[in-house]
C-alpha positions, -999 to +999 in steps of 0.1 A: -070+125-142-032+124-142-030+105-109-053+078-123-027+071-150-002+062-123-025+038-105-018+007-126+020+013-122+016+016-085-005-016-083+021-035-103+049-022-081+030-030-049+023-066-063+060-072-070+070-057-036+045-079-018+057-109-038+093-102-028+083-098+009+065-131+007+094-149-009+118-135+016+097-145+046+093-180+031+131-183+026+137-173+062+111-198+074+126-226+053+161-219+065+149-218+101+126-249+101+142-269+073+107-277+060+093-267+026+057-268+037+062-243+065+081-220+042+052-220+017+027-212+044+048-184+058+054-170+023+017-170+016+009-153+048+037-127+042+024-120+007-012-116+018-001-093+047+021-072+025-005-070-003-031-059+022-008-032+036+002-019+001-034-021-010-046+000+019-019+026+012-029+028-025-066+030-015-058+059+009-039+077-018-065+073-046-098+070-028-126+093-040-129+123-017-160+145-014-157+179-031-154+206-004-174+237-008-154+269-012-150+281+023-144+318+030-118+326+056-130+347+085-119+383+084-097+378+114-076+351+096-067+375+067-034+392+073-034+429+069-012+444+041 
């Protein structure tokens, strides 16, 4: 339950990081091509790519996992005392 409380914070952080990556890539494209339209397109593509990457990382961290049955270790794996 505690990890679900951190989920909105991580989503907001990922959104702001993706936005900054998009803006940075747009600025680089504008300074290289000297065209605003190209910079906007590159910024949008950069934002979508970064958001997809951050979204996948958050999904991997918070995805529902099946409950594993209690597995007993074999007797050979137990260290003698």
